[in-house]
Structure formats: structure tokens, C-alpha cells
C-alpha positions in Angstrom: -0.2 0.0 0.0 1.2 3.4 -0.8 2.2 5.9 1.6 0.4 8.9 0.1 -2.4 10.1 1.9 -6.0 9.3 0.2 -8.8 11.7 0.8 -11.8 9.4 1.7 -14.8 11.9 1.2 -13.0 13.3 -2.0 -13.2 10.3 -3.4 -16.6 9.4 -2.7 -17.9 12.8 -3.8 -16.0 12.1 -7.2 -17.5 8.6 -7.6 -21.0 10.0 -6.7 -20.3 12.7 -9.5 -19.6 9.7 -11.7 -22.5 8.0 -10.6 -25.2 11.0 -11.0 -23.8 12.4 -13.9 -23.0 9.3 -16.0 -19.1 9.9 -16.8 -16.7 8.3 -16.0 -13.5 9.7 -15.6 -10.0 8.2 -15.9 -8.2 7.3 -12.9 -5.6 9.2 -11.2 -2.6 8.2 -9.4 -3.9 9.2 -6.5 -6.8 7.0 -6.2 -4.8 3.6 -6.9 -3.7 3.0 -3.5 -5.8 0.9 -1.2 -8.1 3.1 1.3 -7.2 1.1 4.8 -5.8 -2.3 5.4 -8.3 -4.5 3.8 -8.1 -8.4 5.2 -6.5 -11.1 2.4 -9.9 -12.6 0.8 -10.4 -13.9 -2.8 -12.6 -11.3 -4.2 -10.1 -8.3 -2.3 -9.1 -5.5 -4.1 -5.2 -5.3 -3.3 -4.7 -2.1 -5.8 -6.9 0.0 -8.6 -6.2 -0.7 -12.1 -5.6 2.3 -14.1 -7.4 2.9 -17.6 -4.4 2.7 -19.8 -3.6 -1.1 -18.2 -7.6 -1.6 -19.1 -6.8 -0.5 -22.4 -3.6 -2.2 -22.9 -5.5 -5.6 -21.8 -8.2 -4.9 -24.1 -6.1 -5.2 -27.2 -4.1 -8.2 -25.6 -7.5 -9.6 -26.1 -8.4 -8.4 -29.5 -11.0 -5.9 -28.4 -8.9 -2.7 -29.1 -11.6 -1.8 -31.9 -13.9 -1.4 -28.9 -11.6 0.7 -26.6 -14.3 3.6 -26.6 -17.3 1.3 -25.4 -14.8 -0.2 -23.1 -14.2 3.3 -21.7 -17.3 4.5 -21.3 -18.5 1.3 -19.6 -15.6 1.4 -17.2 -16.5 2.3 -13.4 -15.1 2.5 -10.4 -16.9 1.0 -7.5 -16.1 1.0 -3.4 -15.8 -2.3 -2.4 -16.6 -3.0 1.4 -14.4 -5.1 3.3 -15.4 -6.7 6.6 -12.3 -6.6 9.2 -11.6 -9.6 10.7 -9.4 -8.3 13.3 -11.3 -5.3 14.2 -9.7 -1.7 14.0 -11.5 1.2 12.4 -12.7 2.5 9.3 -15.0 4.4 7.0 -17.2 1.5 7.1 -19.5 -0.4 9.9 -21.5 -3.1 9.5 -24.3 -3.9 12.4 -24.1 -2.5 15.8 -25.5 0.8 16.5 -25.7 3.5 13.8 -25.4 6.8 14.3 -28.4 8.9 14.1 -29.1 12.1 13.5 -31.5 13.9 16.9 -34.7 13.3 16.2 -34.6 10.8 13.2 -36.4 7.7 14.3 -35.7 4.1 13.0 -37.2 3.5 9.7 -40.3 0.7 9.9 -41.8 -1.2 7.6 -45.3 -3.1 7.5 -45.2 -2.5 11.7 -41.6 -3.7 12.6 -38.3 -2.0 12.5 -36.3 -2.7 9.6 -32.8 -4.0 10.2 -29.9 -2.1 9.8 -27.0 -3.6 7.7 -24.1 -1.2 6.7 -22.7 2.3 7.4 -20.8 4.3 5.6 -18.6 7.6 5.8 -19.8 9.3 2.6 -18.7 13.0 2.7 -20.3 15.8 1.4 -23.3 16.4 1.2 -24.5 13.0 3.1 -22.1 12.6 6.0 -22.9 8.6 6.4 -25.3 6.8 4.6 -27.1 4.5 6.6 -28.7 1.2 4.7 -31.6 -0.6 6.0 -33.4 -3.9 4.8 -36.3 -6.2 6.2 -34.3 -9.0 7.1 -37.5 -10.8 8.6 -39.5 -11.1 5.5 -37.2 -10.6 2.6 -39.1 -9.1 0.3 -37.9 -9.9 -3.2 -38.7 -6.3 -4.7 -41.2 -7.7 -7.2 -44.1 -6.4 -6.0 -45.6 -2.7 -5.7 -46.6 -3.6 -2.3 -42.8 -3.8 -0.9 -42.0 -0.1 -1.1 -40.4 1.0 2.2 -38.9 -2.5 2.6 -35.6 -0.8 2.6 -34.5 2.7 3.2 -31.1 4.7 3.0 -30.7 7.3 5.5 -28.1 10.1 6.0 -26.5 11.4 9.2 -24.7 14.3 9.6 -23.8 16.7 12.1 -24.7 16.1 15.8 -25.6 12.2 15.6 -26.3 9.8 18.4 -25.8 6.0 18.7 -29.5 4.6 18.3 -30.7 1.3 19.2 -32.8 -1.0 16.9 -32.6 -4.5 15.0 -28.9 -5.0 13.7 -27.1 -7.6 11.9 -24.4 -8.4 13.1 -25.7 -7.6 16.3 -22.1 -6.4 17.4 -20.3 -3.9 15.1 -18.0 -5.3 12.5 -15.7 -2.7 11.0 -14.8 -2.4 7.7 -12.4 -0.4 5.1 -12.9 0.5 1.5 -11.0 -0.2 -1.6 -11.6 1.2 -5.3 -12.1 -1.2 -8.2 -12.2 -0.4 -11.8 -15.2 -2.9 -13.1 -16.8 -3.7 -16.4 -20.3 -5.1 -16.8 -20.6 -8.6 -18.2 -20.6 -9.5 -21.4 -24.6 -11.4 -20.8 -25.8 -7.7 -19.4 -27.8 -5.3 -21.6 -24.9 -2.9 -21.8 -22.5 -5.2 -23.4 -25.2 -6.9 -25.5 -25.8 -3.5 -27.4 -22.4 -3.6 -28.7 -23.7 -6.8 -30.7 -20.2 -8.5 -30.0 -19.8 -11.6 -31.8 -19.3 -15.0 -30.0 -15.3 -14.9 -30.0 -15.8 -11.2 -28.8 -18.3 -12.0 -26.2 -15.2 -15.0 -25.3 -12.7 -11.9 -24.9 -15.1 -9.8 -23.1 -15.0 -12.3 -20.6 -11.3 -13.0 -20.5 -10.8 -9.3 -20.2 -13.0 -8.8 -16.7 -10.9 -11.8 -15.3 -7.8 -10.2 -16.1 -9.3 -6.9 -15.0 -9.8 -8.8 -11.8 -6.6 -10.1 -11.6 -4.2 -7.2 -12.0 -6.2 -5.7 -9.1 -5.6 -9.1 -6.8 -9.3 -10.0 -6.9 -11.4 -12.7 -8.7 -14.7 -12.2 -10.2 -17.5 -13.0 -8.3 -20.1 -12.7 -11.2 -18.4 -15.1 -13.7 -20.6 -17.8 -14.9 -20.2 -21.0 -13.3 -18.3 -19.5 -10.3 -18.9 -20.1 -6.8 -20.8 -17.7 -4.3 -18.9 -14.8 -2.8 -19.7 -12.4 -0.6 -19.3 -9.0 -2.4 -20.3 -5.9 -0.7 -20.0 -2.8 -3.1 -20.7 0.9 -3.7 -21.4 1.9 -7.3 -20.3 0.3 -10.2 -22.5 -3.1 -11.7 -24.5 -5.8 -9.9 -24.0 -9.2 -10.3 -27.4 -9.7 -11.9 -29.1 -8.5 -14.6 -29.0 -4.6 -14.2 -31.6 -3.7 -17.2 -33.6 -6.4 -15.5 -33.4 -5.1 -12.5 -33.8 -1.1 -13.5 -37.3 -2.2 -15.3 -38.5 -4.0 -12.3 -37.9 -1.1 -9.9 -40.0 1.0 -12.6 -42.8 -1.2 -13.0 -43.0 -1.6 -8.9 -43.1 2.1 -8.5 -45.4 2.6 -11.1 -48.1 0.4 -8.9 -47.4 -3.3 -11.0 -46.5 -6.6 -9.8 -43.8 -8.2 -11.8 -42.5 -11.6 -11.8 -38.9 -12.4 -11.1 -36.8 -12.1 -13.8 -39.6 -11.5 -16.3 -39.6 -7.7 -16.2 -39.3 -7.4 -20.0 -42.6 -9.4 -20.6 -44.6 -7.3 -18.6 -47.3 -5.9 -20.4 -46.4 -2.2 -19.1 -42.8 -2.9 -20.4 -42.5 -1.1 -23.4 -44.2 2.0 -22.2 -41.7 2.3 -18.8 -38.6 0.5 -20.3 -37.3 4.2 -21.6 -37.6 5.6 -18.0 -36.0 2.6 -16.5 -32.9 3.9 -17.3 -33.1 6.7 -14.6 -32.3 4.0 -12.0 -28.5 3.7 -10.9 -27.3 0.6 -8.7 -26.8 2.3 -5.3 -25.1 -0.5 -3.3 -25.1 -4.2 -2.8 -24.8 -6.5 0.0 -24.1 -10.3 -0.4 -25.1 -12.9 1.9 -22.5 -13.2 4.5 -21.9 -15.5 7.4 -19.7 -14.2 9.0 -21.8 -10.7 9.6 -24.7 -12.9 10.3 -27.0 -12.0 7.3 -29.1 -14.5 6.5 -29.5 -13.9 2.9 -27.7 -17.5 1.9 -26.1 -17.3 -2.0 -28.2 -14.3 -2.6 -27.6 -10.1 -2.6 -29.9 -7.1 -1.8 -29.1 -4.4 -4.3 -29.9 -1.0 -3.6 -31.3 1.3 -6.5 -31.9 4.5 -6.6 -33.4 7.1 -8.9 -30.1 9.2 -10.4 -31.6 12.0 -10.6 -33.4 12.6 -7.0 -29.9 11.1 -5.8 -28.2 14.2 -7.4 -30.5 16.7 -5.4 -29.6 15.0 -2.4 -32.7 13.0 -1.6 -32.8 9.2 -0.8 -36.7 8.6 -0.9 -36.6 7.2 -4.2 -34.6 3.9 -3.3 -35.5 0.5 -4.0 -34.3 -3.0 -2.9 -34.3 -6.1 -4.8 -33.1 -9.4 -4.1 -31.7 -12.0 -6.3 
């Protein structure tokens, strides 16, 4: 790890700007080192690859003709890494979250939501707090699931709050910056109309990108399930399908899991589905006492609302 100091708050603001403006700027050298000291693990990022390294690898796999598309789709993600041996970091899983005075613990259908994690996000948020109905574990495919997940921001004068949390005792965590590409099976890549050999090369490029950062792909076809928690980036499931599910359900429609494209109102609402941005994903993780085994909870947010500093437009989907 480099000894150069890294501004966590400035980094998050930059990533936030990237997500809300749909801009993927080049990584600067000052973002290459890790933030914190993450524990070793098969999915842990050891350093951040640069766009130049990505383009060089793309050429090695015969994808240089798609360099512009690769640069457009390459995005930075914050990987949240539990610290097995304790310590302090910008992330905390479970335990007692810090609330602003006067803020009530979020609830849904008469029961309090379960607190999962909080992240030191910097301006304008302070800390982002993630909650989900870990008791009922709704899929997010029904309009009635509105409110089953919440994201709160906490800044200013903060006080520890009591409520259901998993794990019950806080587990600190660190943050690593990862350069990521969507999988070949995703809608973003399908729109490129790659040939079968190019699709294979795309997946090989993603494997190489993960390897040069010291990690392994957690969404490779046939790969064993790995607990990967991240903010921004690409989900480990069909992003276009989930974004359309968010649009349909917030419009009052129920959706059959994985079949949002077949819904009667899909042609009407699909153009508006592009407003949905992946905010975070949390994997089933036995170390954190999270009960959704081999499953992930994806927090989606309206991009325009997020740019205005509003977190009310959040929808959670379990896959």
C-alpha cells in the first residue's frame, strides 16, 4: 500500500459525481492505493487498475476496436471489506448506527427494519445508513414492497441508536476502489453486438482486470458464490432487468422475478427505467450473520433524485 494519503470524502464525492452525471473519468494516480488495510481474501481488491492498463489488456485480447465502448462502460466501485481483526475504518457493518437527533428508526409493515451497514460518504451525506427488512426478506418484485428498504443520511450532531441490526455487534470495515466492467451477458454489453469470440474475449478481459487488481470475479458464470459488498459499479445480476423492475413496481405494477421484460407495461416504461442507478449491493455473508444465503440485496436509487440529495427514491431487489 502506498504511503500517500487518500481523501476518502473527496473520493466518494468524485464517485458520486460519476454516478449521478453518468461520467467515467480517468482514474488518477492518487486513487490507485487502497483505502485502509483490508483483510486478505479471494475477492478483495489489492490495488486499483488504471484506464491505461485496461486498454492495454483489451488490446491483448483483441478488443482494441471496442476501446471507446470499454472506456465508456468502465466504472469505479467502492468495495466494502469487513475487517476480520477489528480496527477502525470508514465502513461499519451492523451494531449501533449513528442517527441525527430526532430521526426515528425506519419501519415497514409495523416492524423495524434491520440495520446492515453505514459508510462515511463525505459531503453532502455525512454517513449513509442502509436498512432492509431482513425478517420478511421481500424480493422487491411487488408494488407492496415499497418501503421495505431505506437509506438514511446522517450528519451534524450524531447519537448512537438502538434497533435490530445484523450483526448485533458492529464489525468495522475498509474501502477499496475497484475498476469494473459489466459482464458480457448484461444489457450494456449486449447492445454492442459483439461476436461470439468477442464475447469470450470480453469475459477474459474482465478476468484479467480482476486479476491485475488482486481480486477474482464474483459474477463469472459457474463461479462459486462469494460475498462481495459494494457501492456503485455494476450489479452481479441483470442490471437492465432490475432497473425495469424498479420502474414497474414504483408505477404500482407487480413483476414476476426475472420476467420484467415480458410485463404488459414494459414497452411503455422501459425508456424511464434508465433513471435507476445501482447504489449498493450486499451479499449473503455468514461472517455478518446476514441470512440471505447465496443471495444479494441490491439497493437502487433514482439517479436524478440522488443528484438532488434525495434518498427517498430507493428500491431494494433480492436476487
